[in-house]
ZABA-973362 format. One line per 4 residues: number of its first residue (from 0); their letters; for each residue x, y, z of C-alpha. Coordinates in nm, 3 decimals. Layout:
N
NUM	a	X/Y/Z  ... .
end
This chain:
655
0	msll	-2.137/2.429/-2.283  -1.909/2.180/-2.087  -1.579/2.307/-1.907  -1.403/1.979/-1.910 .
4	dhis	-1.395/1.912/-2.250  -1.154/2.208/-2.273  -0.976/2.187/-2.009  -0.592/1.983/-2.000 .
8	tsad	-0.353/2.117/-1.851  -0.326/2.394/-1.536  -0.327/2.658/-1.785  -0.652/2.599/-1.922 .
12	varl	-0.819/2.581/-1.569  -0.657/2.950/-1.481  -0.839/3.097/-1.784  -1.153/3.011/-1.629 .
16	rreq	-1.329/3.280/-1.451  -1.343/3.223/-1.049  -1.726/3.181/-1.074  -1.700/2.900/-1.351 .
20	lpql	-1.504/2.680/-1.077  -1.810/2.492/-0.940  -1.965/2.400/-1.231  -1.633/2.278/-1.342 .
24	aael	-1.544/2.085/-1.001  -1.949/1.943/-1.050  -1.830/1.805/-1.395  -1.530/1.643/-1.258 .
28	raei	-1.703/1.487/-0.986  -1.941/1.365/-1.246  -1.644/1.229/-1.446  -1.483/1.034/-1.156 .
32	idvc	-1.784/0.872/-1.034  -1.792/0.751/-1.408  -1.453/0.622/-1.488  -1.488/0.421/-1.133 .
36	aetg	-1.778/0.301/-1.236  -1.641/0.168/-1.533  -1.247/-0.001/-1.399  -1.325/0.073/-1.021 .
40	ghla	-1.038/0.272/-0.808  -1.014/0.487/-0.501  -1.347/0.678/-0.566  -1.425/0.798/-0.222 .
44	sslg	-1.120/0.965/-0.148  -1.079/1.112/-0.512  -1.427/1.293/-0.474  -1.352/1.444/-0.154 .
48	avel	-1.068/1.590/-0.271  -1.237/1.760/-0.625  -1.284/2.104/-0.521  -0.927/2.091/-0.375 .
52	tval	-0.790/2.007/-0.692  -0.992/2.254/-0.945  -0.867/2.524/-0.707  -0.519/2.383/-0.685 .
56	hyvh	-0.496/2.406/-1.088  -0.643/2.721/-1.104  -0.402/2.923/-0.841  -0.084/2.688/-0.912 .
60	dslr	0.086/2.542/-1.280  0.120/2.181/-1.240  0.358/2.186/-1.475  0.614/2.483/-1.333 .
64	driv	0.497/2.446/-0.948  0.532/2.141/-0.764  0.209/1.986/-0.604  0.286/1.695/-0.398 .
68	wdvg	0.002/1.480/-0.292  0.055/1.232/0.006  -0.012/0.909/-0.096  -0.201/1.039/-0.444 .
72	hqty	-0.521/0.793/-0.416  -0.703/1.078/-0.408  -0.531/1.195/-0.790  -0.831/1.124/-1.057 .
76	ghki	-0.970/1.457/-1.081  -0.550/1.586/-1.120  -0.494/1.288/-1.378  -0.824/1.419/-1.550 .
80	ltgr	-0.750/1.770/-1.564  -0.370/1.735/-1.664  -0.409/1.555/-2.004  -0.530/1.196/-1.905 .
84	rnrm	-0.864/1.199/-1.971  -0.939/0.978/-2.227  -0.691/0.721/-2.043  -0.863/0.709/-1.766 .
88	rrir	-1.121/0.430/-1.850  -0.783/0.198/-1.819  -0.659/0.313/-1.463  -0.481/0.074/-1.290 .
92	qrgg	-0.491/-0.162/-1.575  -0.220/-0.262/-1.783  -0.111/0.008/-2.028  -0.344/0.257/-1.825 .
96	pagf	-0.231/0.535/-1.607  -0.119/0.423/-1.226  -0.370/0.444/-0.926  -0.135/0.682/-0.741 .
100	ttss	0.071/0.993/-0.918  0.352/0.854/-1.097  0.659/1.116/-1.219  0.773/0.874/-1.486 .
104	esph	0.343/0.901/-1.636  0.333/1.268/-1.664  0.540/1.563/-1.606  0.227/1.733/-1.377 .
108	dalt	0.289/1.394/-1.100  0.564/1.567/-0.880  0.634/1.260/-0.695  0.593/0.881/-0.772 .
112	vgha	0.418/0.805/-0.434  0.172/0.499/-0.298  0.287/0.529/0.083  0.140/0.753/0.338 .
116	stsl	0.314/1.055/0.501  0.612/1.110/0.233  0.458/1.475/0.109  0.603/1.689/0.338 .
120	aaal	0.964/1.542/0.348  0.979/1.552/-0.025  0.806/1.892/-0.090  1.038/2.020/0.151 .
124	gmal	1.371/1.891/-0.034  1.191/2.065/-0.355  1.142/2.397/-0.167  1.514/2.366/-0.031 .
128	arda	1.640/2.297/-0.404  1.401/2.576/-0.552  1.548/2.806/-0.307  1.904/2.724/-0.380 .
132	raap	1.883/2.783/-0.738  1.653/3.115/-0.708  1.388/2.897/-0.934  1.047/3.075/-0.987 .
136	ydvv	0.795/2.821/-0.865  0.602/2.766/-0.589  0.582/2.425/-0.368  0.234/2.288/-0.233 .
140	avig	0.219/1.982/-0.032  -0.113/1.812/-0.018  -0.170/1.555/0.345  -0.472/1.391/0.476 .
144	dgal	-0.520/1.424/0.842  -0.465/0.991/0.808  -0.148/1.072/0.694  -0.040/1.315/0.943 .
148	tggm	-0.079/1.049/1.180  0.276/0.907/1.043  0.595/1.002/1.224  0.746/1.084/0.914 .
152	alaa	0.537/1.356/0.884  0.538/1.484/1.207  0.932/1.433/1.209  0.911/1.653/0.830 .
156	lnti	0.714/1.951/1.015  0.933/1.999/1.279  1.182/2.030/1.004  0.997/2.276/0.819 .
160	ghvk	0.954/2.474/1.111  1.289/2.461/1.169  1.376/2.574/0.832  1.134/2.770/0.733 .
164	prmt	1.087/2.736/0.318  0.800/2.893/0.151  0.574/2.641/0.102  0.180/2.543/0.114 .
168	ivln	0.064/2.291/0.316  -0.301/2.182/0.224  -0.420/1.950/0.517  -0.711/1.773/0.340 .
172	dnem	-0.896/1.662/0.696  -1.188/1.446/0.593  -1.156/1.257/0.959  -1.098/0.962/0.813 .
176	sise	-0.808/0.743/0.632  -0.888/0.402/0.514  -1.000/0.312/0.911  -1.104/0.589/1.129 .
180	nvga	-0.826/0.823/1.246  -0.666/0.750/1.578  -0.451/0.962/1.789  -0.419/1.271/2.004 .
184	lnef	-0.374/1.508/1.694  -0.668/1.419/1.492  -0.871/1.511/1.844  -0.705/1.840/1.858 .
188	mrrl	-0.837/1.899/1.519  -1.184/1.791/1.617  -1.173/2.060/1.878  -1.104/2.330/1.666 .
192	qvqp	-1.369/2.269/1.425  -1.652/2.301/1.731  -1.472/2.563/1.925  -1.776/2.778/2.025 .
196	wlrr	-1.657/3.146/2.018  -1.542/3.105/1.657  -1.886/2.975/1.581  -2.067/3.219/1.728 .
200	aesr	-1.868/3.506/1.608  -1.942/3.376/1.235  -2.303/3.332/1.289  -2.356/3.694/1.460 .
204	gkaa	-2.126/3.869/1.197  -2.282/3.725/0.839  -2.649/3.836/0.988  -2.555/4.159/1.103 .
208	lrdv	-2.369/4.199/0.735  -2.607/4.028/0.550  -2.919/4.318/0.589  -2.635/4.555/0.495 .
212	wapl	-2.461/4.382/0.212  -2.494/4.017/0.152  -2.163/3.977/-0.029  -1.963/4.174/0.232 .
216	aefg	-2.068/3.932/0.466  -1.904/3.655/0.304  -1.595/3.910/0.250  -1.626/3.890/0.644 .
220	srak	-1.640/3.555/0.662  -1.318/3.514/0.484  -1.145/3.768/0.693  -1.276/3.626/0.980 .
224	katr	-1.111/3.278/0.881  -0.783/3.450/0.790  -0.731/3.639/1.109  -0.796/3.291/1.327 .
228	rffd	-0.477/3.183/1.381  -0.411/3.561/1.575  -0.703/3.450/1.795  -0.548/3.084/1.850 .
232	pasn	-0.261/3.076/2.082  0.044/2.874/2.016  -0.028/2.649/2.306  -0.316/2.515/2.201 .
236	npfh	-0.206/2.463/1.821  0.054/2.205/1.746  0.099/2.343/1.415  0.213/2.692/1.549 .
240	amgl	0.438/2.537/1.794  0.618/2.378/1.533  0.656/2.703/1.369  0.448/2.719/1.076 .
244	ryvg	0.153/2.974/1.030  -0.184/2.830/1.016  -0.464/2.908/0.832  -0.823/2.746/0.949 .
248	pidg	-1.018/2.512/0.889  -1.258/2.634/0.624  -1.486/2.437/0.410  -1.302/2.218/0.131 .
252	hdve	-1.565/2.242/-0.052  -1.611/2.581/-0.167  -1.448/2.562/-0.469  -1.396/2.935/-0.491 .
256	qiaf	-1.256/3.016/-0.107  -1.025/2.744/-0.173  -0.902/2.930/-0.445  -0.938/3.249/-0.240 .
260	ylah	-0.679/3.136/0.039  -0.413/2.949/-0.216  -0.354/3.266/-0.379  -0.275/3.463/-0.087 .
264	irel	-0.091/3.193/0.078  0.165/3.167/-0.240  0.228/3.501/-0.149  0.355/3.452/0.205 .
268	dgpt	0.718/3.391/0.333  0.810/3.087/0.478  0.552/2.792/0.554  0.200/2.782/0.556 .
272	mlhl	-0.061/2.540/0.664  -0.431/2.546/0.502  -0.644/2.315/0.674  -0.971/2.223/0.477 .
276	ltrk	-1.259/2.042/0.632  -1.402/1.779/0.346  -1.614/1.466/0.330  -1.472/1.159/0.171 .
280	gkgy	-1.730/1.078/-0.128  -1.846/1.408/-0.132  -2.094/1.449/-0.411  -2.234/1.053/-0.423 .
284	dvae	-2.479/0.933/-0.171  -2.317/0.592/-0.107  -1.978/0.685/-0.083  -2.069/0.939/0.125 .
288	adpi	-2.259/0.719/0.360  -2.017/0.443/0.364  -1.669/0.597/0.245  -1.504/0.253/0.356 .
292	twhg	-1.646/0.056/0.143  -1.603/0.290/-0.142  -1.245/0.415/-0.091  -1.180/0.117/-0.326 .
296	asry	-1.444/0.052/-0.550  -1.539/-0.276/-0.760  -1.672/-0.154/-1.098  -2.056/-0.055/-1.011 .
300	dasn	-2.339/0.102/-1.206  -2.354/0.442/-1.161  -2.725/0.510/-1.214  -2.782/0.222/-0.929 .
304	pvaa	-2.440/0.160/-0.722  -2.404/-0.135/-0.494  -2.147/-0.230/-0.355  -1.956/-0.546/-0.514 .
308	gkgy	-1.881/-0.833/-0.298  -1.512/-1.008/-0.297  -1.600/-1.301/-0.136  -1.397/-1.476/0.129 .
312	qwsd	-1.032/-1.304/0.129  -0.691/-1.426/0.279  -0.749/-1.140/0.466  -1.103/-1.269/0.635 .
316	afgd	-0.907/-1.588/0.701  -0.675/-1.432/0.899  -0.897/-1.233/1.119  -1.118/-1.542/1.173 .
320	aava	-0.799/-1.743/1.303  -0.705/-1.398/1.505  -1.027/-1.399/1.682  -0.985/-1.796/1.748 .
324	lteh	-0.645/-1.751/1.924  -0.745/-1.473/2.101  -1.018/-1.642/2.260  -0.780/-1.950/2.284 .
328	ddrv	-0.522/-1.741/2.461  -0.528/-1.406/2.642  -0.203/-1.341/2.608  -0.253/-1.242/2.196 .
332	wvit	-0.299/-0.914/2.052  -0.310/-0.791/1.756  -0.177/-0.457/1.633  -0.236/-0.272/1.278 .
336	pamr	-0.075/0.030/1.144  -0.437/0.211/1.043  -0.530/-0.140/0.783  -0.833/-0.263/0.977 .
340	egsg	-1.012/-0.326/0.719  -0.755/-0.411/0.470  -0.609/-0.704/0.700  -0.978/-0.849/0.759 .
344	lvry	-0.944/-0.723/1.134  -1.321/-0.560/1.129  -1.460/-0.872/1.312  -1.162/-0.863/1.585 .
348	skah	-1.172/-0.524/1.679  -1.532/-0.570/1.752  -1.502/-0.911/1.954  -1.177/-0.793/2.121 .
352	pery	-1.123/-0.416/2.203  -0.884/-0.445/2.457  -0.681/-0.640/2.285  -0.676/-0.447/1.951 .
356	idvg	-0.444/-0.179/1.877  -0.433/0.077/1.573  -0.148/0.277/1.612  -0.229/0.495/1.276 .
360	iaed	-0.012/0.545/0.972  0.271/0.441/1.166  0.455/0.118/1.132  0.752/0.196/1.309 .
364	vavt	0.526/0.214/1.625  0.333/-0.086/1.564  0.669/-0.300/1.577  0.775/-0.183/1.865 .
368	taag	0.459/-0.133/2.060  0.443/-0.536/1.976  0.832/-0.578/2.100  0.693/-0.378/2.422 .
372	lalr	0.412/-0.640/2.512  0.611/-0.943/2.410  0.879/-0.825/2.663  0.595/-0.839/2.919 .
376	gekp	0.529/-1.203/2.851  0.235/-1.136/2.558  0.151/-1.278/2.229  0.156/-0.969/2.010 .
380	ivai	0.060/-1.030/1.644  0.106/-0.712/1.400  -0.107/-0.725/1.109  0.047/-0.547/0.815 .
384	ystf	0.101/-0.566/0.435  0.433/-0.694/0.275  0.469/-0.324/0.156  0.418/-0.174/0.469 .
388	lqrg	0.658/-0.341/0.631  0.955/-0.227/0.432  0.873/0.092/0.655  0.924/-0.095/0.973 .
392	ydqv	1.240/-0.245/0.907  1.481/-0.146/1.107  1.246/-0.242/1.446  1.204/-0.535/1.321 .
396	ihdv	1.636/-0.602/1.330  1.656/-0.382/1.637  1.399/-0.388/1.840  1.219/-0.757/1.776 .
400	ales	1.488/-0.985/1.643  1.763/-0.894/1.872  1.636/-1.064/2.185  1.419/-1.239/1.965 .
404	ldvv	1.090/-1.169/2.084  0.798/-1.335/2.053  0.617/-1.122/1.770  0.430/-1.244/1.495 .
408	faid	0.398/-1.042/1.147  0.101/-1.132/0.993  0.193/-1.042/0.624  -0.077/-0.978/0.414 .
412	ragl	-0.097/-0.951/0.029  0.274/-1.113/-0.024  0.368/-1.116/-0.383  0.232/-0.940/-0.680 .
416	vgad	-0.127/-0.718/-0.577  -0.286/-0.659/-0.905  -0.426/-0.272/-0.946  -0.217/-0.084/-0.695 .
420	gmth	0.107/-0.161/-0.911  0.438/-0.089/-0.819  0.449/0.073/-0.478  0.208/-0.173/-0.358 .
424	qgvf	0.386/-0.493/-0.450  0.450/-0.718/-0.220  0.793/-0.908/-0.368  1.090/-0.819/-0.129 .
428	dmay	0.944/-0.921/0.219  1.127/-1.245/0.171  1.449/-1.091/0.104  1.456/-0.840/0.355 .
432	lrpi	1.323/-1.100/0.601  1.569/-1.384/0.530  1.897/-1.234/0.628  1.766/-1.166/1.013 .
436	pnls	1.876/-1.397/1.274  1.632/-1.570/1.521  1.307/-1.490/1.219  1.134/-1.789/1.062 .
440	iamp	0.982/-1.755/0.715  0.639/-1.955/0.624  0.353/-1.906/0.351  0.062/-2.163/0.391 .
444	kdav	-0.160/-2.309/0.058  -0.470/-2.276/0.262  -0.664/-2.096/0.526  -0.650/-2.487/0.679 .
448	elrs	-0.263/-2.431/0.659  -0.239/-2.053/0.760  -0.409/-2.137/1.094  -0.201/-2.422/1.169 .
452	llkg	0.107/-2.175/1.116  -0.008/-1.882/1.332  -0.102/-2.110/1.598  0.210/-2.281/1.570 .
456	aler	0.397/-1.954/1.543  0.256/-1.857/1.876  0.324/-2.165/2.037  0.694/-2.214/1.918 .
460	ggpv	0.781/-1.845/2.017  1.056/-1.596/1.854  0.994/-1.388/1.583  0.819/-1.525/1.279 .
464	avrw	0.663/-1.417/0.969  0.375/-1.559/0.803  0.270/-1.436/0.494  -0.015/-1.487/0.260 .
468	prgs	-0.117/-1.326/-0.075  -0.427/-1.102/-0.199  -0.726/-1.275/-0.295  -0.969/-1.497/-0.223 .
472	vvaa	-0.941/-1.886/-0.054  -1.179/-2.111/0.064  -1.272/-2.091/0.448  -1.143/-2.295/0.646 .
476	peva	-1.409/-2.555/0.848  -1.509/-2.447/1.174  -1.357/-2.621/1.457  -1.160/-2.565/1.817 .
480	veaw	-0.830/-2.439/1.841  -0.719/-2.754/1.984  -0.824/-2.953/1.664  -0.621/-2.711/1.427 .
484	pavr	-0.357/-2.983/1.279  0.006/-2.902/1.351  0.254/-2.802/1.118  0.612/-2.929/1.214 .
488	wgsw	0.814/-2.637/1.196  1.058/-2.552/0.912  0.882/-2.930/0.742  0.808/-2.935/0.338 .
492	evva	0.507/-3.155/0.176  0.521/-3.319/-0.130  0.180/-3.272/-0.216  0.226/-3.455/-0.593 .
496	gpgd	0.427/-3.730/-0.775  0.636/-3.935/-0.663  0.740/-3.945/-0.296  1.074/-4.108/-0.338 .
500	pada	1.361/-3.921/-0.581  1.470/-4.251/-0.781  1.132/-4.232/-0.946  1.106/-3.876/-1.008 .
504	vavv	1.295/-3.657/-1.321  1.249/-3.327/-1.143  1.137/-3.208/-0.816  0.928/-2.857/-0.839 .
508	lafg	0.940/-2.635/-0.504  0.641/-2.408/-0.506  0.482/-2.211/-0.253  0.127/-1.977/-0.235 .
512	vtlg	-0.032/-1.906/-0.564  0.248/-2.072/-0.757  0.178/-2.419/-0.587  -0.133/-2.415/-0.770 .
516	yala	0.048/-2.335/-1.098  0.277/-2.625/-1.018  0.024/-2.873/-0.973  -0.149/-2.712/-1.314 .
520	avga	0.172/-2.740/-1.499  0.265/-3.118/-1.396  -0.119/-3.207/-1.458  -0.100/-3.618/-1.470 .
524	atdv	0.227/-3.689/-1.502  0.394/-3.945/-1.297  0.768/-3.893/-1.262  0.759/-3.504/-1.158 .
528	tvvn	0.725/-3.400/-0.784  0.578/-3.118/-0.652  0.681/-2.953/-0.315  0.505/-2.728/-0.062 .
532	arfl	0.786/-2.567/0.046  0.617/-2.358/0.270  0.917/-2.268/0.498  1.142/-2.025/0.324 .
536	kpld	1.311/-2.013/0.681  1.402/-2.277/0.802  1.422/-2.475/0.503  1.353/-2.821/0.512 .
540	edll	1.738/-2.934/0.479  1.704/-3.310/0.504  1.424/-3.341/0.217  1.617/-3.114/0.020 .
544	arwa	1.936/-3.293/0.044  1.779/-3.605/0.000  1.627/-3.485/-0.357  1.958/-3.281/-0.462 .
548	gagv	2.189/-3.566/-0.327  2.006/-3.812/-0.562  2.088/-3.590/-0.900  1.702/-3.490/-0.951 .
552	pivt	1.699/-3.142/-1.103  1.496/-2.856/-0.935  1.270/-2.607/-1.011  1.210/-2.359/-0.760 .
556	vedh	0.861/-2.124/-0.809  0.822/-1.790/-0.642  0.638/-1.499/-0.637  0.881/-1.288/-0.523 .
560	vlag	1.230/-1.135/-0.647  1.487/-1.405/-0.718  1.763/-1.205/-0.506  1.697/-1.342/-0.179 .
564	glga	1.432/-1.552/-0.228  1.367/-1.931/-0.240  1.571/-2.005/-0.514  1.853/-1.825/-0.372 .
568	avte	1.808/-2.004/-0.030  1.820/-2.379/-0.164  2.102/-2.248/-0.374  2.311/-2.122/-0.088 .
572	flad	2.222/-2.440/0.101  2.350/-2.691/-0.163  2.631/-2.460/-0.233  2.758/-2.489/0.134 .
576	vgld	2.715/-2.856/0.162  2.890/-2.905/-0.105  2.611/-3.058/-0.319  2.640/-2.939/-0.744 .
580	arir	2.269/-2.966/-0.790  2.093/-2.821/-1.116  1.863/-2.566/-1.048  1.625/-2.386/-1.234 .
584	rlgi	1.501/-2.059/-1.036  1.183/-1.898/-1.156  1.043/-1.564/-1.011  1.126/-1.208/-1.054 .
588	ddah	1.424/-1.075/-1.207  1.577/-0.761/-1.113  1.272/-0.496/-1.211  0.939/-0.316/-1.064 .
592	vphg	0.639/-0.472/-1.198  0.376/-0.196/-1.265  0.004/-0.250/-1.240  -0.189/-0.519/-1.405 .
596	dpaq	-0.365/-0.839/-1.345  -0.163/-1.091/-1.138  -0.207/-1.412/-1.294  -0.125/-1.248/-1.658 .
600	qhee	0.158/-1.064/-1.509  0.258/-1.413/-1.357  0.272/-1.593/-1.698  0.466/-1.276/-1.874 .
604	lgyg	0.706/-1.280/-1.640  0.802/-1.713/-1.702  0.646/-1.833/-1.320  0.329/-1.902/-1.399 .
608	vrgi	0.169/-2.256/-1.546  0.323/-2.231/-1.877  0.651/-2.140/-1.792  0.681/-2.383/-1.500 .
612	adav	0.561/-2.641/-1.774  0.853/-2.554/-2.003  1.093/-2.585/-1.723  0.998/-2.931/-1.636 .
616	aelr	0.905/-3.036/-2.011  1.303/-2.927/-2.098  1.418/-3.087/-1.783  1.226/-3.438/-1.846 .
620	grgw	1.247/-3.444/-2.237  1.648/-3.290/-2.319  1.812/-3.285/-2.024  2.045/-3.007/-1.918 .
624	qrsa	2.255/-2.762/-2.163  2.492/-2.600/-2.089  2.583/-2.293/-2.199  2.945/-2.065/-2.212 .
628	vpap	2.815/-1.736/-2.236  2.473/-1.571/-2.094  2.298/-1.544/-2.379  1.893/-1.399/-2.323 .
632	gpag	1.637/-1.602/-2.416  1.311/-1.501/-2.632  1.161/-1.436/-2.329  1.401/-1.238/-2.104 .
636	rava	1.513/-1.576/-1.998  1.883/-1.560/-1.884  2.121/-1.860/-1.881  2.408/-1.827/-1.592 .
640	ddgv	2.759/-1.881/-1.756  2.804/-2.247/-1.548  2.481/-2.350/-1.691  2.302/-2.453/-1.360 .
644	ldav	2.119/-2.101/-1.271  1.830/-1.989/-1.488  1.603/-1.671/-1.436  1.361/-1.526/-1.595 .
648	sass	1.345/-1.142/-1.616  1.113/-0.935/-1.540  1.250/-0.608/-1.725  1.197/-0.741/-2.093 .
652	alr	0.848/-0.951/-2.039  0.706/-0.618/-1.896  0.792/-0.298/-2.086 .
end
């Protein structure tokens, strides 16, 4: 009889007998494998947390108690056990569950999250709120050893040890995040696992007891583990030093043992850390053997799993360019916050290990380390996702830009990112970087231009952000760095239509993925100019003033929020120089965009091929119509009160 068929909440799990938990874990593991085979998704991390998930729901009621998952990518089992099983075949797809925990999706999700190292601080706040109101619920934070490398997590541990609220911290230690874990804390946990006295005591104790009474041997093992902390001096245990009670490490795939400890820890005062040893991809051979490849799996045949190739990606183009640039100039370094694979740096890390630094999940450290290198004459490149650079924003301003240091920010996943959804959308970086003095921002149209912009940024000096989208790109030809074409800094490029404003009825300013949309929208028209607006800062002011001064209507198109983006920059410049230009701005208007297919979302948000074509057709066909009062259009379009600015609203189009 299937147990999983009768589970839709923690209360259903709690009604099981403890000896039934292994069966539920096996069924849950099989369900996750089948779900990810059909939809793709975070396979290895969710498989590694199956027993923990079952034990948590057996001991705690997720409707009442607050289970705070760090990152949330390991929660497919949690979602299945909390009433979302019938929707999981659409996870990370439009209308389906998010790939991470999302509080607006389910009351069982304590925190909306997608970034690492946040769980401990959030759980601390929940525990403090509980105690202030004498509320009857438990707080459990689940954090991985990779996320524990983040400064925010360590700072929260320090505060938890000082305030000492009653809470459980589960350390899910699988020796791996997306990339290999680094740092002194990781080394400590590895040493703890292999203490010889501990292994000898366990082996001898079990052997002696087994001959007397086998169940007593298991009791002895648990008792030994529960008292381990008394034999481990605080001077050798950083968690003790921080003021936490520490239990472990224990087998993270023994669901009954985990439930045993969770049930006893919830009765203890103060904060207690339960240290679990798990294996990412547990129970699925290919995922266990290669947890990095199967961390975020594409669709596969569950009975004959083969990792799907993704083709040549923008991240590959960056990685190849970084290798070549480092061989060309021995001052070049690459720094990543635990995103070697995602940022295309596997080849680089092997080719130039002496100039490759992985700081762990600590974006602020990555940025300031780059500043230190630049202060001594080196040329660091910080390889980072757009959504993660947000976490190093103070350091960009304070440690890099104030002294205009030679740091290149290589920003991956710029724009909508698809299945990863709201927490990972790279649609804010231009807005938060553009106000920073001394910092340039550029976006290439292809892999050849990416190489040229990176080379130009290193040669030019000062802080530079070069951004590119998620997805595939045609590889650049293999040529020496000296032969890479130069790009005049701050210049735009006319790529289609008339080069003379006198011959154009409109000009479309686009860059990155929207440049392709603009070319498709214009098609064979000979009176509409398309410009590769590859520099957001500095703008190509000469080209812009020439076209606006000739009275040519302007359409700006960006895969980014409208506030602070290209359209805003163009509008501000023209206002400053006194040019009353007609501008249509297409982009994302004041909304968080959920997970879905990016190309489809671009169309719905009004800046895909159809939206650009409609804007151009309106300008070409019947001129510019002013409206005295803002009026929403059929697709969420809002016209400004002076008729000069027009934006597309994400909020109405995607709800």
